[in-house]
PALUM-78947 format. One record per atom (N, C-alpha, C): x, y, z. Coordinates in steps of 0.2 Angstrom, whole numbers, plus 5000, padded with zeros to 4 digits. Example, Ala and Ser with C-alpha at 12.3 -4.5 7.8 and 13.67 -1.06 7.14 Angstrom:
506649725039/506249785039/506649845039/506449895035/506849955036/506450005039/
This chain:
500549945000/500150014999/500550075000/500250094996/500850174994/500650235001/501150255002/500950315006/500550385005/500150405007/499650465003/500150505002/500250534998/500450594994/500450654999/500950675000/500950775004/500750795001/500250825002/499650895001/500150965006/500450995000/500551065002/499951105007/499851135012/499451185016/499251245010/498451265009/498351325005/498251405007/498351435004/498951475006/498451495014/497751525011/497351525016/497351505024/497651435024/497851385030/498651415032/499051435027/499551455031/499551535032/499251575030/498951645034/498551615042/498151575042/497851575049/498351535053/498851495052/499251475057/499651545057/500051585053/500251625056/500151695058/499151735058/498851735062/498851725070/498751625072/498851615076/499751625081/500051615078/500651655079/500751705081/500551745077/500551835080/500051855088/499551795084/499251805093/499751775099/500051735097/500251705103/500751775108/501151815099/501751845103/501351885106/500651915106/500451975110/500351975116/500451895118/500251875124/501051885127/501651875122/502351875127/502551935124/502551975120/503152025119/502752085121/503052115128/502652205127/502552245123/502152285123/501952355118/502352435119/502452435114/503052475114/502852535106/503052615109/502852655104/503452715101/503452735099/503952775095/503552845096/503852925095/503852985093/504152985087/503752995085/503653035075/504153115074/504353105068/504353185067/504353195059/504153235058/504153245049/504753245043/504853225040/505453225036/505253265029/505353305026/505253325018/505753285014/505753275009/505953245004/505953314997/506453344997/506453404995/506353394986/506953344984/506953334976/506053284975/505753274980/505253224977/504753294979/504853354981/504353364985/503853314990/504253294996/503653234996/503753275007/503253245009/503453245017/503153175017/503453155023/503453085026/503453085034/502853055038/503153025044/503752955046/504053025050/504452935052/504652965060/504952885063/504952885070/505852915069/505752925079/506152945082/506552895084/507052875082/507352785083/507452835093/507752875093/507952875101/507352885107/506652875105/505952885106/505552825110/505952785109/505452725109/505452705118/504852695119/504652695126/504052615128/504152585130/503752545133/502952575137/502552515135/501952565140/501852485146/501852555152/501952525159/501252525162/501252485168/500452465171/500652535177/500152535183/500252565190/500752555193/500952515191/501352465196/501952475193/502152505185/502952525182/502952455178/502652395179/502752325175/502352345167/502852325164/502752315156/502252295154/501952315148/501252295149/501352235141/501052185145/500952135138/500052125136/499952155130/499052165132/498752105130/499052045126/498852005124/497952005120/497851975113/497451985110/496751925113/496051965110/495551935114/495351895110/494651845109/494651825105/494351855098/493851875102/493451925097/493351985100/493252015097/493352095099/492652125097/492252155100/491552205097/491752255092/491052325093/491252365090/491852425086/491952345081/492452385075/493352365078/493452335084/494152315086/494152245082/495052235085/495352165084/495352115087/495152085086/495052005089/495351965086/495551905089/495951835085/495351835078/494851835080/494351795073/494051885070/493851925072/494151955068/494551985061/495051945060/495351955057/495551965049/494951925049/494751905040/494451995038/494151995045/493652065040/493752125041/494152125047/494652175049/495352195042/495452115044/495852155038/495752165030/495052155029/494852145022/494952235021/494452265027/494252335025/494552395029/495352375033/496052415033/496052465028/496452505029/496852565027/496252595020/496252625017/495952655011/496052655004/495652704999/495852694991/496652684990/497152714996/497652724990/498252654991/497952614994/498452564996/498252525006/498552495004/498252445011/497852375007/497252355011/496852305010/496552335006/496052375008/495352385005/495452404996/495852484996/496052494991/496552424987/496852394987/497152344985/496552274984/496252294985/495652214986/495252274980/495052334979/494552334974/495052344968/495652364969/496152354961/496152294959/496152244962/496152194960/495652144955/495052184960/494352174955/494252204951/494452264949/494252284943/494752304939/495552284939/495752234936/495752174930/495352144936/495152054935/494552084930/493952104933/493652134928/493452164921/493952214920/494152254913/494552184912/494952154913/495452104905/494952054904/494252044910/493851994909/493552014902/493452064902/492952114895/493552094889/494252114889/494752124885/494852044883/494752004887/494951914884/494351904878/493651944885/493051894880/492951924872/493151984870/493352004861/493951954858/494151924862/494351854857/494951904852/495151954856/495751994851/496551974855/496451944860/497051914864/497151844861/496751824859/496651764857/496951754848/496751784847/496951804839/497551804838/497851874843/498351904844/499251824845/498751814849/499351734853/499551704845/498951674842/498651644835/499251664829/499351734830/499751794824/500451764827/500451784836/501251804836/501551734835/501351674837/501651614838/501751594830/501251604824/501451614819/502051654815/502151714818/502551734816/503351754819/503351714824/503751704829/504051634829/503751594825/504251504825/504851504822/504851464828/505651464828/506151514833/505851564834/506251634838/505851644843/505351604846/504751624849/505251634859/505651574859/506251594864/506351654866/506651694862/506951764862/506451794866/505851774868/505251834870/505451834874/505851774880/506051774889/506351814890/506951814888/507451884890/507251974887/506851964881/506652024877/506052044885/505552034886/504952034890/505252044896/505752004900/505952004906/506352074906/506752084901/507252134901/506752194903/506052194898/505652264899/505452284908/505052214908/504852204915/505352234922/505952204921/506452224925/506352284927/506452314919/506852394918/506152444921/505752414918/504952444922/504852444930/505152384934/505252394941/505852444943/506152454939/506852494942/506852574940/506352584934/506252684932/505552674936/504952664937/504452674939/504152634945/504552584948/504252544951/503652524953/503752474943/503252424944/503052374947/502452374948/502452304955/501652274952/501252324955/500252314956/500252294948/500552324944/500252334935/500652254932/500852234935/501152164934/500652114932/499952134936/499352094940/499052084930/499152144930/498652174922/498852124916/499752134915/500252144910/500252034911/500152014918/500151944918/499551904915/499251934915/498451904913/498451904903/499151944900/499151954895/499651894892/500251904899/500851864896/500651794896/500451764900/500251694904/499951654897/499451674896/499151644888/499351634885/499951684883/500351684878/501151644877/501351614884/501751584885/501751504886/500951514888/500851434887/500651424882/500351464877/500251444870/500951414866/501451444871/502151434865/502251354868/501851354872/502251284876/502551284881/502651334884/502951364893/502351334897/502451354906/501951374908/501751434910/501351414916/501151484918/501651534924/502251464923/502651504929/503051564924/503151524922/503651574914/502951624914/502851634915/502251684915/502351744921/502351694926/502351754933/503251794930/503851734931/504351744931/504451824924/504351794918/504151844915/503951954917/503351924921/502951984923/503051994929/502951974934/503151984942/503751974944/504051914945/504851924947/505151974943/505251994936/505552024935/505752084934/504852134940/504752184941/505152204948/505152134953/505552144957/506252124958/506352114953/507252124953/507452174951/506852234948/507052284946/506752354952/506352324955/506252384960/507052344965/506952304966/507552324973/508252334971/508452314961/508852344962/509052414959/508552464960/508452514954/508652564957/508852614952/509452694955/508952734956/508252734953/507852794952/507252774955/506852754956/506252714960/505852784962/505452804962/505452874966/504952824973/504652764971/504352724976/504752714982/505152704982/505952664983/506352704986/506752704981/507452704984/507552794986/507152814982/507052884984/506852934989/506352874992/505952894998/506552885004/506852815002/507452785008/508052845009/508152845003/508852915002/508552975007/507852995004/507753075008/507753065016/507453015018/507452995026/507852965027/508352955025/509152955028/509753025025/509353035022/509553105023/510353105018/510353075014/510753065008/510753095002/510953114995/510653124989/510253064988/509653144986/509353084983/509353064975/509452964970/509552934969/510352944969/510952944972/511352954973/511652884973/512352884969/512552784970/512252764964/511952814959/511652774952/512252704950/512952724950/513152704943/513152624948/513252614953/513552564956/512752514955/512052544959/511652514956/511452494948/511552534945/511452514937/511952444936/512352444939/512852374938/512352304944/512152324949/511852284954/511252264949/510952304946/510352284940/510352244934/510952264932/511152224926/511152144929/511752144934/512052074937/510952034940/510552034941/510452034944/509852014938/509752064936/509152054929/509351974927/510351984924/510351914920/510451844926/510551844931/510351794934/509551774933/509251824934/508351824933/508151764925/508451814922/508551794914/508651714913/509351714916/509551634915/509051584917/508951604924/508451554928/507951544925/507451604921/506851584918/507151544913/507651584909/507451544901/507651474903/508351444909/508251374906/507751334910/507351384914/506951314914/506151304910/506351384907/505951374901/506051324899/506451314895/506551264890/506651184893/506751184900/506451124903/505851114901/505551134903/504751144902/504651124896/504851154891/504551154883/505051064882/505151074885/505650994879/505050934884/504950944892/504450904894/503950944897/503550964896/502851004901/502550974908/502850924908/502650844914/502950884921/503750904919/504250924923/503850954927/503351024923/503151074928/502751074933/503051104939/502551114945/501751134945/501751184939/501051174939/500651174934/500951094929/500651064924/499951044926/499951004932/499150994933/498751064931/499051114936/498351164935/498351214930/499051184926/498751214919/498251194916/498451114915/498051094912/497451104913/497351094918/496451114921/496051184917/496751224920/496451304922/496451354917/497051344911/497451354905/497251314899/496651294899/496651234893/496851264887/496251324887/496151334878/496551384877/497451404881/497851424878/498351354877/498351324880/498651264881/498651254873/498051234871/497751204866/497951254860/498051324860/498151334854/498951334852/499351294859/499951264854/499751214847/499351154850/499051114843/498851164840/498651214839/498051224833/498551304831/498951274831/499351374827/499151404820/499151344814/498351404810/498051454812/497651414816/497251484817/496451464816/495851454816/495451444815/494951524817/495351564820/495051614818/495351694816/495251724812/495651784809/495751844813/496251874811/496551914815/496051984811/495652034813/495052044810/495352144812/495052174809/495352254811/494852254819/494452234820/494152244825/494752204833/494852164829/495352134833/495852174835/496252214832/496752244829/496552314834/496052334833/495752404838/495952384845/495752324850/495652314851/496452324856/496852274853/497552264855/497852334855/497652374848/497952464849/497552484858/497052484858/496652504863/497352494873/497152434870/497952394877/498352424878/498952404871/499452474870/499352534872/499052574871/498752634872/498552644878/498452614881/498452624890/498852584894/499552544891/499952524895/500152614894/500352634890/500552704887/500452744893/499852764893/499252794898/499652794905/499652704906/500052704913/500552714914/500952704910/501652714912/501852814913/501652854907/501552924907/501252944915/500752924916/500452944923/500952924931/501252884928/501552844936/502052884935/502552904929/503052924927/503153014930/502653024929/502453114927/502153154932/501553084933/500953134938/500953094945/501453034946/501552974952/500852944952/500252954948/499952874948/499952824952/499352814957/499352744958/498752734958/498552664963/498152634964/497452664961/497352704965/496352734962/496452754952/496952784952/497052814943/497152764940/497652694944/497952664939/497352584939/496852614942/496152544942/495752574936/495852644938/495152684933/495452684925/496152694925/496452674918/496352604914/496652554917/496252474916/495552454916/495152504919/494252504916/494252534912/494452574912/494552654903/494752584896/495052544897/495252504893/494952434891/494752404898/494152364896/493452384896/493252444896/492752484894/492652484887/493152534884/493352524875/493352494873/493752424875/494052344872/493052344872/492452324876/492052304873/491652344871/491552384871/491052434862/491452414858/492052414857/492452384849/492052314848/492152274855/491852214852/491252204851/490952254854/490052244853/489852284844/490152334843/490252354838/490552324832/491052294832/491352244827/491152144825/490552164833/490252104834/490752044834/491452054839/491952004840/491651944845/491751894844/491251824848/490451844849/490451874844/489451904845/489351934851/489851954853/489651984858/489052054858/489052074866/488452124865/488552164872/487952174875/488052264877/488152204882/487752154884/487452114893/488352064893/488452074889/489351994889/489552064891/489652134889/490152184892/490152164902/489352174901/489252134909/489452094913/489352024908/489451974910/490351964912/490651984907/491551954905/491551984912/491452054913/491752104919/491552084928/491252044929/490852004932/491351934933/491451894928/491751844927/492351834928/492751914927/493351904926/493351964933/493151974938/493151994945/492951934950/492651884946/492551844951/493151794951/493351784945/494351724944/494751764950/494751834951/495351854957/494751864963/494451854966/494051864970/494551824977/494751774975/495251724978/495651764982/496051774977/496851834979/496751884982/496051904979/495951984985/495851974992/495351904995/495451904998/496151885004/496551855002/497051835003/497551905005/497551955002/497752025004/497252055010/496752035009/496452075016/496752025024/496751955022/496851895027/497651915030/497951935025/498651955026/498852025030/498252065029/498252145032/498152125041/497452065040/497452045046/497752035051/498651995049/499151985054/499452025055/499552095054/499752175055/499352195059/498652175058/498152225066/498252185071/498152095070/498452065076/498952105080/499552115077/500052155079/500152205083/499552255080/499352315083/499452365078/499652335072/499652395067/500452425063/500452475060/501052475057/501152555061/500652575066/500652645067/501152665073/501852705071/502452695076/502352735082/501652775083/501852815090/501152775094/500652725091/500352695095/500552625096/500552575105/500852575108/500452495102/501152465100/501152415096/501652355097/501552265097/502352225097/502652245092/502252255086/502752275079/503252325082/503052355086/503652445087/504252415091/503852355099/504252335102/504852285097/504652255091/505152205087/505752245084/505452275080/505852325078/506252375080/506152395088/506752415094/507252375095/507052315097/507352255098/508152235093/507752245086/507852235081/508752275080/508452355081/508952375080/509352395086/509252375093/509852355098/510352285094/510252235094/510552195090/510952195084/510852265080/511052275077/511552305078/511252365080/512152415083/512552375089/512552325090/513152285093/513752265089/513452235084/513952215078/514252235075/514752215074/515252215068/515052265062/515452295057/514952335051/514852315047/515252255043/515152205037/514552175041/514352135045/513752095050/513552115051/513452175056/512852235055/512452265048/512552255041/512652285035/512052225035/512352155033/512252085032/511452085037/511352115043/510952095048/510452125045/510652215042/510052265040/509552225034/510052195031/509752175025/509252105026/509452055030/509252005036/508352025037/508752055042/507852125045/507452145039/507852175034/507352215029/506652135026/507152075026/506952045022/506351995026/506352015032/506251955038/505452025035/505452095039/505052125039/504552175035/504852135029/504752145025/503752115023/504052035026/503251995027/502652065031/502852085034/502352135039/502152175036/502752245033/502452275029/502752295021/502452275018/502452255012/502552315007/502252375009/502352445006/503152445005/503352465000/504252495000/504052555003/503952595002/503752675006/503852695013/503152615013/502952625019/503752585024/503752555023/504452515024/505052555027/505152595021/505552635022/505352725027/504752745027/504652785032/504852755040/504452705042/504652655047/505452625051/505952615044/506352575048/507052625044/507052655040/507552695039/507752765045/507452785049/507452835051/507852795057/507952725060/508152685064/508852665060/508652645055/509352585052/509852645050/509752735047/510352775045/510752785051/510352785057/510852805063/511352755066/511052695067/511352625068/511752615061/511852635057/512552615051/513052665054/512752715056/513452775057/513852745063/513352715067/513652685074/514152635073/513852585067/514352535068/515052535061/514952605059/515352615053/515052575045/514652585046/514152555040/514052655036/514052655030/513752705026/513052705026/512552765026/511952755025/511952745019/512252735013/511952725007/512252635010/512352585012/512252555012/511752515015/511452555021/510752555026/510252535019/510352575016/509652595012/509852555004/510452535004/510452464999/510352415003/510052375009/510252345012/509252345012/509052405013/508152405012/508052365006/508452405002/508152424995/507952334995/508552284995/508752224991/508352174997/508252175005/507852155007/507152155006/506752225002/505952235002/505952194995/506452234990/506052194985/506252134983/506652094984/506852014984/506451974987/506251984993/505651954998/504951964994/504852014989/504352024988/504051974983/504351924981/504451874977/504051804981/504351804987/504051734992/503451744995/503451835000/503051825005/502251825004/501751775007/501251775003/500951845006/500951885008/500651975012/500652005004/501151985000/501152034995/500752034990/500152094992/499452094987/499652064979/500252114977/500452114970/500552034966/500951994973/501151924971/500451884971/500151894977/499451844979/499051864971/498951924971/498351924963/498751924955/499551934956/499751874950/499651794949/499651764955/499551674958/498851664955/498251714959/497551734954/497651724951/498051764944/498051774938/498051694935/498851654937/498851604934/498551554936/497951584943/497851504947/497951454949/498951474951/499251444956/499151464963/499251414969/499151414974/500051454978/499951474984/500751514984/501151444987/500851384991/501351324990/501351294985/501151304978/501351284975/502051314971/501851394970/502351444970/502851434973/503051414980/503551414984/503951364980/503751304979/504151254975/504751274972/504351314967/504951344960/505151394963/504851444967/505551494970/505951494973/505751454979/506251444983/507151454982/507351404976/508051404972/508251454970/507951504966/507951584964/507951614971/507551594974/507651654981/508451644984/508551574985/508951574989/509851604984/509751584977/510051614975/510351684973/509651734976/509851794974/509951814982/509851774986/509851794991/510751774995/510951724991/511751744993/512151794990/511851814982/512051854979/511951914983/511651944986/511251984989/511952004995/511651964997/512151955003/512951965005/513351944997/513851964995/513952014994/513352064988/513352134987/513552174995/512852174998/512752215006/513652205010/513852145008/514752155012/515052165008/515252185002/515552194998/515452275000/514852294997/514852394998/515052405006/515052355011/515052385018/515652395018/516252335017/516852365018/517252385013/516952405007/517252455003/517052545004/516452545008/516352605011/515652635006/515552575001/514952614996/514452665000/514552744994/514352804997/513952834991/
């Protein structure tokens, strides 16, 4: 009798057990808080609220004992208890981020691309591309990976990867690869670019401003890192894709893709294409291309974020639907636009809920407000104390390690910079590490760990598009994660030893 095959736990189960662990921490770890200051980054004309690293204090009771609050099982009237984590996490924040804004973004993106895919323009375009690139389709991998990595480096592309994954994943599956290759080309590439950026306004610029060093300084060093890390990403993805092309059954996503992306897989067997590429299809694809240019223009020139980008993609979907009705693509009617939107949004509901559940972990630990008495603030202060007592190169490495772990709790790049850099910058002075190295540790820790942490809304959104469970993704990404971690560790220690400034 064969042993039952181990089945990895669902993402929801993993998060539930993390919530249990966070709840236990509230009984063991005393709560504390910081005072804050306002810091203005003149080059960005942006003001951020940051912590005063010397102001930490524990909350004490009447007898002077530190307080360990402990979380209740259930909390009424909008409070946070153990059983409240799903709802409270889902409604946390506002339209500019946290949970509720990102959830709305995911659903709008899903609905919009539901309309676009209903027109059949993407399918027709895929068939045409396969025919045009036959024998050269492998070049698609390094070219697209390079472009998405560049997008992450220049303007911090991250959430946008969800939308692009809806186009790229069907293309690569139709070419004989799998959904994991599509995720690497889109999401992984953007995070490598984000981690090694020399000009990302949402990451490196804010971190440098908070650390009080010239914004966008050290650009040449970071450009070199971007080339190295992007080359590693391309090489790893290319090698994996080649293996899957030769034997699709070696794919971790083989069964999942066979069920969820059957239409795309069938295109690889029917490249003659029964569907002709028409003027209507061309207009839909032109709408998508124009919309992408509009998104990039808005982000780069006007710092568009979640609300604006969601509306831009909704506009793409709406215009595509109207074109579909006018040109009778797939015999579309006005009602089909509505049905397609609902269907597309429905496909990403699971990913959207993960965002809320992950935010619930943060709420259980007290939230990310530095002025509130929370477990997270205490942990932040403890880590600062440990790092400050180590030799310079080791301290720099521990900064990188801490940033990687802390990103599980605060995934927002700019939010993490505002919370952590005011503590790490003076610590860098104390242990003899330049503040530029402290910023680099933040960058690499934040960006590279975004590829694996289940609390990342962008990652879970892309996995939702691919219809992959996080545990499946973990089996693939862990090897690349280890490689990038080792290279980043070497980079951090070398940069500390040479006094990178």
